[in-house]
N, C-alpha and C positions, 0 to 999 in steps of 0.2 A: 368463639363460634367456629373458627377454623379448626381449633383443637378438637372439638367434638366431631366435626365432619370427617377429619382424617385420623381419628383415633385408631390405633392399632396398626397403622401403616409405617413403613420405614421412614426415618427422617429425610432420607435423600429423595423420597417420592413426593413429599409435601411441596407444592408450588410456593414460590416466594413472591410476595407483593413488592413490586418495584415502581418507582416514580422517576420522572425526568429530573435531572439535577438542576434544570433551569425553571422548574415549576414554581418555586417560591419567588424567583425573581420576576416572572411574568405576572404574578399576582399583585405586584407592587407598582408596576409601571407598564403603560400601554406601549404600542409600537411607535408612538410619536407622530401619528398622522394628524393632519389638520382636520378638524371637525367643522364642516360647513353645514349651514341650514338647508333643508329641502328646497327644491327649486320649483315646486308646483305653485299655482296661483294662490291657493288658500294659505299656504305657509309663507309665501313672500308677502302677501297682504298683511298677515299677522305680525311678522317680524320686521318688515320694512316700512309699513305704514302705521299700523296701530301701536307699535312698540318702539318706533324710532322718531324722534322729534324732527330730524332733518328731512326724512322721507315724507312724513306727514305734511310738513310745511311746503315742500316743493310741489307735491301733488296738488295740494289745495291752491297754491298760488297759480299754477298753470290752469287748472280746471276752472277756478273762479274767474280769472282774467279772460279766458276764452269764452266762457258762458256769458259774461257781461257785455261782450261786443254787440253793438246794434247790428241787426241783419236787414238786408234789402232783398226784395224779390223783383226781378225784372225779366223782360224778354228783349228782343231786338228793337222793339218800338217804344216801350214805355217802362217806367218804374212804378210798381203798384203800391198804392197806399192801402187799399182794401183788396183782399183776395181770400178765397177759402183756405189756401195753404197758410197764409199769414194768420188767419183766425185760429186754425188748428194749432199752430206753433205757440201762439200766445196763451192758449188754454189746452194743452195736450191731453190732460186727464184731470180727474177730480181732485187729485192730491198734489199735483205739480203745476208750476208755471213754466214759461219758456226757459228762464235761467236755471231753475232746478232740474229740468229735463236734460239740458245740455251739460250742466255740471256733472250729473250722474254719468252721462255718456262719455265725456272727456275723462272722468275719473276711472271708468272701466278700461278705457284704452290705455291710460298711463300705467295702470296696475297690471293689466294682463296682455296688452297688445291688441285686444279685440273689443269691439263695441257692437251691441245688438239692440236694434229698435224694432218693436213689434207694432204693427198697424192693426187696429181693431175695427172691423166693419168697413173695409174698403173695397168690397167686391164690385160695387157699382157707383164709383165716384170717390170723393174725398173721404179718407178714413174718419171715423168718429173719434178715436182716441189713439194716442201714441204712448208706449211704455218702453222704458229701458230695462233690458233683462240682464241678469247677472251672468257675466262671461264664464265664471267657473262652473256654472250649471249647464251651459250650452255646449253642444258638440256638433260638428259638421258631419253629415251623412253623405259620403262620396258615392257617385254612380260608377258604372262600368268604365266610363271614359275618364274618370278622375274628377270631373266637375261636380259640385254639390248638387244633390237632388233633394235635399231636405236638411232641416235642422232639428235636433232633438234636445228638449229641455227636461232635465231630470231634477227632481226634488225628493230625496230619499229613495223610496222604492217606486214612486210614481213618475211616469214619463209622458211627455206630449211631443208629438212630431209635427213640425211645420213643413208642408210640401212647398217646393219651389216651382212656381208656374209662371204664367204671364203676369200676374199681379202677386209678386212674392210678399207674404206678410212680414218678412224679416229683412231688415236692412243691416248687412254685416259690413262694418268698417274695420279694417285691420291695418296695422303698420307693416312695414317691409320686414320680411324674414327670409334670409337667404337659403335656409335649409328646411323650410316648411311650406307646403303648397296651400294649406287651409287655415293656418293660424298665424297671427302676427307676433313680433318680438317686442316685448315691453321694455321701457327704460329700467323698470324695477329688476328685470333679469340681468341686465348689463351692470347694474349697480349692486348686485347681490353680495359680492365679496366685500365691497366697501361697507355695506350694511352690517355684515357680520363683524367686521373689525370695529365699527363704531359701537355696536351693541356690546361687544366684549369689553371695550374700553369703558363703557358706562357701568357694566357690572363690576369691573375691577375697581373703579372709583367708589362705587357703593360699598364694596367689601372693605375698602380702606376707611371709609367713614364709620362703618360698623365697628372697626377696630381702632378707633381714635385717630383715623387718618394717618396711619403708620406710626410705630413706636419711635419717639424722638430720641431714644437712647437704649442702652442695655444695662441690666443689673448684673454686676460681677460679684461673685462670692469669694472673698479672700480667705475664709477660714476663721474660726473663732474657738479658742480654748482646745486646740488639738483636733478639731473636726476638719476632715478633708472635704466634705460635701454636706449639703443640706439634708436633713432627715426627711422622711416622707411627710411627717406632720408639718414641718416647717415649709416644705415645698408646696403642699396643698394650701396652707394658710396664705402664703405669698401669692399664689395664683388666684385664690378667692378674693383677696384684697385688691389685686390688680383689676379683676373683672368687675367688681362692684364699685370701686372708688376712682378708677383711673382710666376706664375705657368708655367710649361713647362720646357723642358731641357735647352732652351736658357736663362732662368732667374734663373737657379740654382745658389745659393750662393749670390744672389743680396740682398743688405741690405734693411731693411724696416724702414720707417720713421713713427713713431706712434705719434698721436696727443693726446690731453688731455684726461685723463681717461682710456687710453688703455695701457696695459702692456703685455709683451711677456714672456711666460713660455716655455722654451725649453723642448722637449720630445725626447726620444730615441726609438729604436726598442724594442718591448717586446720579451720575450723569445719565445712565440708562433710564432712571425714573423720570428725569426732567425731559428726555426725548419722548417718553411715552405720551405725554400730553400733546405734543406736536403730531403724533400719529393720529390721534382722534380728530384734530383739525384737518389733517390731510385726507382722512376718510370722508369727513363731511364735505370737503371740497370735491371729491370724486363723485359723491352722490349728486351734488348740485350740477356737476358737469354732465352727468348722464341724462338728467332731465332738462338740460338747457337753461338753467337758472343761474345768472351771475352770482357767485358767492358773496359779492358785496351787498346784494339785496337781502341776504340771510344774516349779515353781521358776522361772517366768518373772518377771523383775523388773518392778515398776511396776504390778502389778495389786492393787487393794484393793477389789474388789467385795464380798467376803465378810469378815465381821469376824474370823474365825479359820479355821483349817484344818478344824475339825470341821464347821462350817457348809458349807464348800465340798465336803467329802466327802459330806455328806448331800444337798446339791443335785445332786451328780454322780449319785448313785443314783436320786434322785427324778425328775430331769428327763431323764436319758439312759439309764441302765442298765435301769431297770424298764420304761419304755415299749417299748424294743427287745425285752427278754426276754419281756414279756407278749404282744406281737404275734407274735413268732416261735413261742413255745410254743403259743399258741392255734392258729396255722395248722398246726403239726405235729400237735397233738392232734386237730384236726378231720379231718385227712388220715388218721391212723391209726385213728380211730373208724370210718371206712368199712370198714376191713378186718375189725375185730372186731364190726362191726354193733351198736355200743352208743353211747349218748349220754353221752359222757364229756368232761371238761374237763381240760386240762393247763395249769398255770399256776405261776408262782413262789410259793414259800411265804414271804410277807412277814413272818411271825412269827419266821423264823430268819435275818433279815438284820440283823446287828449295827448297821449304820449307821442303820437306821430304828427301832431299839429305842425311843428317846424318843417318837417319833410314835406308834408302836403302843401303847405303855403309856398315852399320853394318850387314844388312841381307845378302848382297852378300858375305861379308867376312865369316860369319858363314857357309853359304851353301857351299862356295868353299872349306872351310877347313874341311868339314865333309867327311873323307875318306871312311866311311862306306856307302855313298850314290853313286849310279851310276850316269852317266851323264844324263840319262833320268829322274831320280828322281830329280836331281838338277834343271833341266829345268822346271819340273812340279811345284816344290816349288816356283820358281821365276815367275811363270805365263807365261812362254815362250812356244811356240809350239815346236814340235820335231825338231831335227836337220835334215838338208836335207838328209843326208845319212841314218839316222834312218827312216825317212818317206818313203824313197825309198825301204828300206828293208821290211817295214811293208806293 
């Protein structure tokens, strides 16, 4: 083509096509940078929860344990057995009960750092229904002063805006984020690097299984009848036989018949390969640490922080489940109190948590045996409302 274009011109005027000397090298190997997965909520949920067994288990453990906690509603005078807010929480909507609603809310907070609850029909009294909205579809609309003036929920090209007024239809519960004024920081983001390491280790193990879990040796060609190397036909035949008869899980341990000039040299795992398996356990431990789940509860080897399973289970409730549940229920209770115009408190009932029974028994014994405390002070220390006769006197 170039010869036709520049036909009739002097050879020295024809431009020369040049290429970098390193072009071929760059085509074979990248710059060596670490490839991390995206850090948006959708990608983290897909790679860290839906595709990672450790992430899936820790999120389910925390969300299910927190949602299963019994809740109490009380004010300064009494603890309610029946109340419009309790009735709403027991049947928040036609598709969910109390446990399902709070499990979805806790799950959204753990995966994204933000949880959103929508109140339906609460303009004049208690809302009719409660719904947990997906945090990846919700965005905060800040005002001129930086405070939220609304929330926008987007599904595809359709958007709906919730205005924030006296009775906000949205309850936004977020975790602490030191660099964001409107959104929380999820444990999934903190554990993202460990998630990538664990997923890469799983893919590496799968690749080994697909290739007979690493060749246990090497085939060495010593030469036969003057040949210095295998012919193309011999090499293709050897590769085909290896792939069809000696690779894969179903062919593991199958003996190999070698013909003239071929010798088998056994090989073992290198020290680096043996350390690679420990890397996966270390990544799983970091994931559990980010979510506040003792590795012992997940069966991860090498963890001896707690003396026994019971202590790890108690620490899981005391350090992870109760702080999350107390904060979320307090936010939801304060939000619902504006609709019913009452000063009420919603919180977990610690007396009905089996994992904390020994601690609660010891606390009750200490408070009951304190002769210098009055009955009113004892009830306050135990988080109970005033006695009926004391409330009547007040």
